[in-house]
N, C-alpha and C positions, 0 to 999 in steps of 0.2 A: 504493500500500500504506500509506504513512504516514498519509494522510488517513483511510483506513479504520480504522487503529488509533486515531487521535484520536477519530473519530466513535464507535467501539466502546466505548472506555473512558468517554467523556463520557456516552453514553447509559446506560451501566451506572451511573455516578454519579448521573445524574438519576433513574434508576429506583429508586435507593436512597433517594430523597427521602422515601419513606414506608417505614418499617421493617415495617409490618404489612400488606403487600400480599397479593394472592392469586396462586396459581400458574397457569402456562399449561399445564403438562403434569404429570400426577401419575404416580407410579411405585409399584410394589408394594413393601411394606416389606421383602420378602425380598431385594430387589436390593442388591447389595453396593456401597455408596457408597464403600467404601475402595479400590476398584480404581484403579490408576494409568492415566490416559488419556494422559499426556505427562510427560516429564521434561526439565528444562533443566539441563545439567551446570554444574559450577563451572569457570570458565575465567578467564584473565588478560587484562585490557585495559591496554595501555600507550599513553598519549597523549604527544604532543610538546608542550612548553611553552617559553616564553621565560624564561631566567634573568634575574637582576638586571643582567647585562651585555648583555642583548638577544640572547643567543645561543640557538639552538634546541637544547634538550636533551630527554631522555626523563624524564617524570615517574615517580614511584614506581609500580610495578605495582599495579593494582587487581584484587583477586581477587573475583569475583562469588560470591554464595551459590548453592548448588544449590537447585532448586525442583521439587517434585513437584506435579503437577496431578491431582487426584482426580476421579472421576466426580461426586462431590457438587459440586465446583467448577463442573464443566461444566453440571450440571443447575441449579445456582443461577444461573449466568450466563444460561441460556436463560429461566428463570422471571422473572428481574429485567428482561430485555429482551424480554419476550413480544410486546408490541405492535409494536415496531420490527422484530423478526425475522419475525413472521408476515406483516407487510406486504411485506417484501422477498422472502421465500422461499415464501410461500403454503403449498402442500401438499408442497413439496420438503423433507421432514424430514431426509433425509440431507445435503443441501446446508446446511441450517440448522446441524446439529451439527458438520459439518466446518468451517464458518465459525467457529463458536463456539470449537472447539479451537484453530484457527489464531489467533484473536484472543487467547486466553488465553496462548498461547506467545509471541506477538509482544509483548504487553504486558510480559512478563517480560524479554525481550531489550532492549526500548527502555528500560525502567527501569534495567537494568544499565548501559547506555551513558551515560545521564544521570547516574547515581550516580558513575560513573568520572570524568565531566567535572566534577562538583561537587567531588569529592575532590581534583582537581588544580587547582581554581580557575578553570577555563575557563568554567564556568556559575555565575552568581551564585545563591546560596541564602541569603536573609536574612530580616529581619523582615517585609518586604512579602509575601513568599511564605507565610511562616508565618501571618500575619494573614489572608490570603486563604483558606487552608485552614480556619482556625479559624472564620471567618465561615460557610463552607460547612457545617461540622459543625453549627453552630447552626441553619443553614437546614434541615438534615435533622431535627434535634430539633424545631424549630417545626412543620414539616410533619406530623411524626408525632403531636405533641401535638394538633394540630387534628383529625387523623383520630380520635384516641382520644376527644376531646371529642364529636365527632359520634356515635361509638359509644355513649357514655354517654347523650347526648340521645335517640338512637334507642331505647335501652332504656327511657327514661322517657316515650317517645311525645311528645317535645317537638321543636320546630322546630330543625333542624340549622343549623350555621354554614355560611354560603356564602362560599367563598373569593372574593377580589376579582376575579371574572370570569375566573379563571385567569391573571390578569395578572402573577402573581409569576414567570411564566416569563421575563419581561423580564430579570430578574436572579435567578438561582437562589439567591442568598445571602440576599436580603431581600425583603420585600413590595413595596417600591418601589426602583427603581434609585438608587444614590448617584452624584452627579455626579463624573465622573472628575477626578482631579487633573491639572492642566497641569504637566508636568515638563519640565525642561531636558534636551534630548537630549544635551548635552555631558556630563551626569553619568551617562548610561546605562551606561557601562562602568566606573564608579568603584567598585571593590569596597569602598573604605573607608566608603561610605555605606549599605551594605546593612543596617546595624543602627540607622540614625538614626531610623527610623519608630517611633512609640510602640506599645507592646503593645496590641492591640485587646481590649476586653472588651465583652460584651453589656450594653446599657444596662438600668438597673433597670426601665424601663417594659416590658421584655419578660419579666421574671420571672413565671412562673405563680403565681397566688395573692396577688400584691401589689396589683393594681389592680382597679378596678371595684367593684360592690356585693358584698354578702356571698354572693349566689347565684353570681355569676361567679367569685369567689375559690374557693368550694367546688368548683365544676366543674373549675377549673384544678388544684386540689390533687389531686383524684381522678384527673385525667388524668396528672399527674406520678407518682402512685403506680403506675398501670398502666404507664407508660413504664418505670419502674424494673424492674418485674416482667418486662416485655417484653425488655429488654436482658439481664437476668439469665438468662432462659430461652434466649436466643439462643446463649449460650456454655455452657449446662449440660452438654449431651451431645455437643459438637462434638469429634470424634476428632482433628481437625487441630491442636488446641491443645496446645502443649508443656507440660511440667511447670512450666517457669519462668513461662510465661504464665498457667497455671492458678493459680499462687501469687499473682500480681499481681491477677488477677480476684477471687479469694477475699478478698484484703486490701481491695480497693476496695469490695466489697459490704459488708464489715464497717464500713468508713469511712463509707459512705452511711448505714447504719443509725444509726451513732453521731451523725452530723451531723443527721439527722432528729430524734433524741431530744434533742439539746442546742440546736439552732438552729431547727428546724422544716423542713418539707419545702420551703418556699419558697426555702431556701438551698442546695438541691441544684442548681438550674439553673445558677448561675454557675460551678460547678466540674465538672459532669458532662462538659462539652465541652472540658476542659483540653487545650491543644495549644501547643507540642510536649510530649510526655510523656516525662519522664526515668524511668529505672528506679526511682528513689526516690519518684516522685510518688505521692500517695495516690489521685488521681482522673485520669480520662481514658483509662485502659487499655481499658475496655470499648468506648467509642465509637470509639477508634482501630482496634480490631480489627474492629468491625462495619462502619464506613464511612470512618473517617479515613484509613486506608491507601489506599483507592481514590481518595479526594479528593487525597491527597498525590501519588499517581502522576499524576493528571490535571494537577496543577500542574507536575510535573516534565516531562511531555510538552510543556506549553506553553513551559517554559523551553528545552527542546531545540529546539523550532520556532524560537524567537528566535535561538538559537545558530547553527543551520544557515543562517540567512538574513541574519545581521547584516552580512556583507560585500557584499551584493548592491546594485548601484547602477543607476540609470537616468539617462541623459544628458538634458540640457535639449533637445538637438536632437531626440531621439526623441519627446519629449512635444510639442514644437512641431510636428513633422511630423504627429502624430496629430491635434492641434488643428486644423491647417489643413485636413487631409483631411475631418475630421468637420464642420467649419464650412461648407466649400464644399458638401458633400453636403446638409446641412440647409438652407442658403440656397436651393439649387436646388429641394429637395423642398417645403419649407414655403411658399415663395412661390407655388407653383402648386397646392398641396394643403393647404388649411387643416385638413381632417379629420385628416391625418397629424400636423399640429402639435398639434391638440387631443388626439389620442391620446397623444402624447409628453408633454403637460403634465398628463395625468390623474393622479389621486392614486395609482393603482396602477402607474404607469409607473416604470421605473428608468433611463430615458434621461436623459443629461445634455444639456440643451438649450442650445445655443450661439448660436442665432439665433432671434429673436422677430419675426414679421411684423407683430404688433400689440401693443397694451397691454391685452389682455383678461384678463389673469391677475394675481393678487396673492396674498400669503401672510399668514396670520394664525397667531398662537400663542394658547394659552389655558391657564387653570388651571381644572380641573373640580373643583367641590366637590359631591360626589354626594349624591343622596337615599339614605337608609338603605333596607335591604330592606323594612322596614315601611312607609316612606313610598311606595316604589315600588308595593307591593301596594295601598296605600290609594288612590293615584292611579288605578291600573288599575281598582279597584272603583268609584271615583267615575265614571269615564268610562262604565262599563257600567250605571250606576244609572239608574232610571227618571227621576229628576230631570233628568238630562242627555239621555238618548236621546229623550225626548219632545219636545225643542225643535228648532227649525230650526238649520242648520249654524252660522250666525254666532253665534246665541245660545249654542250648545254651546261654541264656541270661547271666547267671553267668560267663561263660567262656569269652564271648565277652566283658563284662564289665571289667573283669580282664585284658584282652588283651589291651583294650583301655586305661586303667589306666597306663599300662606299656609304651604304646606309648606316653601318655601325659607326663610322666616323662622325655622323650627324646625330647620334643618339644623345638626348639630354637626360641626365640623371639627377636625382635629388636625394640627398641624405635624409634619413627618417628622424624626425623629432617627435617623441611621444607617440610613435606609431603612425605618423602622418608624413607625407612629403613636405619638406621644408622648401617651399617654392621660392624663397628669398636666396637660395644657394644653389643655382643651377651648376651642374658639373658635366664635363665631357668624360667619355670612357677613359681616356688617358689620365685625367685628373684623379679619377677613382682608383685606377690601377697604380698610380704613383703613390697615393695614400696607403693602399694595401701593401705595396712594396716596402714603404717606410716602416710599417708596423710589423710585418712578418719576417723580413730579412734578418733582423737581429735575433729572432727566436728560432732559427733553423736548428740550433743544437739543443733546444729545450722543447721536446715534442709535447709535453703536457701543457706548457704555457702557450705554445703555438696553437694547439687545438682550441683552447678557451678563447684566445685572441681572434681566431678566424670565426668562431661563433659570434663574437661581438660584431665583427664586420658584416656577418650575414644580417644581423638585426639592424645594422646601420644602412646597408645599401640594397640588400636582396629584395626581389619581388616574387620569387617562386614560393608558394605557400608550403610546399613539401619540404623545403629546406629549414624552415623555422622549427626549433625544438627537436630537430632530428639529430640526436646525439651521435649516432654512428655515421650518419650520412647515407648516401645512396649505395646499395650493394651492386657491384659490377662483376660479371663472370669473365675471367681472364681468357679462357679458351672455350669458345662456343662449340657445341656439338655440330656435326655436319648437318646442314640444312636448318639449323636452329634460327629462329627469328630474333633479330636484335631487340633488346628491351628499350633502349634509348635511341635518340637521334644518332645517326651514324657518326656525325662530327664529334658529338659528345663522347660516344663510346670509344672512338679511335683515340681521342685525346686522353681519355682515362687510361687506356692500355699503354699509351706512350709514357704516361706518368709512372705507371706500375713498373716499367722497365728502366726508366732513366732518371727518376728523382727519388728522394728518400721520403719516408713517412714524416709528416709535419712540414712539408714544403709546398709552396704554391707554384703552379704552372703559369709563368708570367707572360705566356703568349695567349692573347684573348682567343677564345674558341667561339666561333660564330655559327649559330644555327638559325632556323627560321624564327625562333623565339627572340633572338637578340644575342647579346654577348655574355658568355659564361666565363667567370674567373674561377678556376678550379684548384682544388686543394686535395692532396693525397692524405686521407685521414688515417687509414690503417690497412694492414694486409693480414689475411687469415693465415695462421700457421697450423700445420697438421698436428693432430693429437687432441687431448682433452684440455679444457680450461679448468682453472681452479675456482673453488667456491668463492673465494675472496679476491679473485682477479677483477680488475676494473674492466668494464665492457669497452671503454674507449681510452685513448691516450690522455684525454682531458680529465680522467679520474672523477667523473661526476657520479657514477654509480657502479656497484659491483654486481656480480651474478647473484650474490646473496640477496641484494636489494630487490632484484627482479623476481626471484623465486619466493621471496617473502610476501610480495604483494597479493597474489591470489589467496594465500592462506588468510591474510589480514582481511581481504575483501569479504570472504565467506563469513568471518566472525562479525564484521561490521553489519552484514545483512542480517545476521541472527540478532544483533543488538537492536537494529531497527524494528525487527519483527516483535521483539519483546516489548519495546516501547509502544508500538502500535496497539498491541493487544491490551496492555495495561493502562494506557492513557488515551490514545486517539480514538480507538473503537468505543471505549467506555463513554467518552465525552460526546461522540457522535450519537450514541443511543440515548443519552440522558440530557444533553444540553441543546439539542436541535429539533426543529420541526420542519417537515416537508409538506408542501401543499400541492399534491400531484394534480388536482383538478385544474390548477392555475396554468399548468404547462403541458398536460397530456394532449391538448388539442394540437400541439406542434407536430405530433406524429399521427394525428387523425383518430385518437382514441375517443 
């Protein structure tokens, strides 16, 4: 149940990434959206805590707010999760709506529990959590602005903006993922440090109307105007808004108008996503109501997951037993069946390989500096031109390579700041290569430091989603079987094998490798050696994790699932039965009952 709740609210949050989406199901205007479909009572939660003497005592009782769930809430949930729900339930409309009501009720119950734990200090809630929510709010704003810009461009019959291959899903908050901070586990429970992190603010490179040429700035300003109108319309006739909330919204709309008049529309972006929002705050109330509260609940559910599992342990003996069993099994299988080994080493496999019968595999990392959409289209057109198609295959390849090289010289790259392109710092491929050379050359004799440094460069310049957080890198087969299809672009694969033969692990191949995607700056990450790995061997030269760490995870996950189940049975299910009421007659008409 808990995993279903987490999945349900996270998909709702992701669906809210565009505030101007379309509906899955439409309803007659006569239908009464004010009907109550469920009600969560106000009840008291009392947690036990340790006092300053280490004694177990009862915390102050936490009284939960009552919550009414309306038919409009239900329909909004279904509309916002249309794709996921339709895939799961298909034509089972009744099952779909019953699941949706169940999810809305459980989200309220889970939120009550974590709020009570935060109130008594058993769950941390500080600057880190607040910054995460604020980043997500701005992710929603950015996604919506992109959609609005495409609407404007479509009205003008101009080419629309293409998102980065949908790769922003790697990190819902930013276009590119931001490298996680390495934190000391000893500080994980130190409540005194929850406010040490600096307040996050969106970088000025993200402000609509500040960067680019006059045409781009004009487009972004118009998109921001439409965004403001959109969020104002979202709260205009919403009957669920209280008088106190309405007063805050009206005041914020006036403050927005005043700021536009005095400072310009460019200065709305840094304040529209204000979070946390105090009662006296001028800005942030609209976005909190529309999406911030859902994002906040998502963060609280994550905090509750951590709380429920923080005491779970796995013994070294259990991990060692799993290692020995898996190693013996692989040694026996892979020695006699190379095909099974090749399958386990394939790029799509999730198998943790502990025994290697040969040295036929190695790993590479890369930074991709991509062709622009215009360059990609130009390359496609050139390949199809009579100038190329009229020639023999080898002559075609020669001309295409020369054309791609010319395109590569014109690539404009941007370093990433907080997961976004810093448009104030355009760079050429040569400038990026020069910086990478200055970082990596001094580390050639220190493979561990080189591996970490190249990962930093990936987060700084790379645009390939598969390269982020990929500790080992891409696995490459050194000698393909006869007739075996190449896994990667031929230019990439050829360069990788050249590296395997001519440079050492921990070194960069400083000759840019050009494919149809753009320029790849490649790094030889590791080479597989025949034989068995050790339980405490590091999986990569960068020494980020050991095989012990990898094998411990599934054991821990199973115990976490058991902890969730216990909590659900003892707390969530009980509260669902005793503290909630469902009004099926109010929503059974949605499936024709």
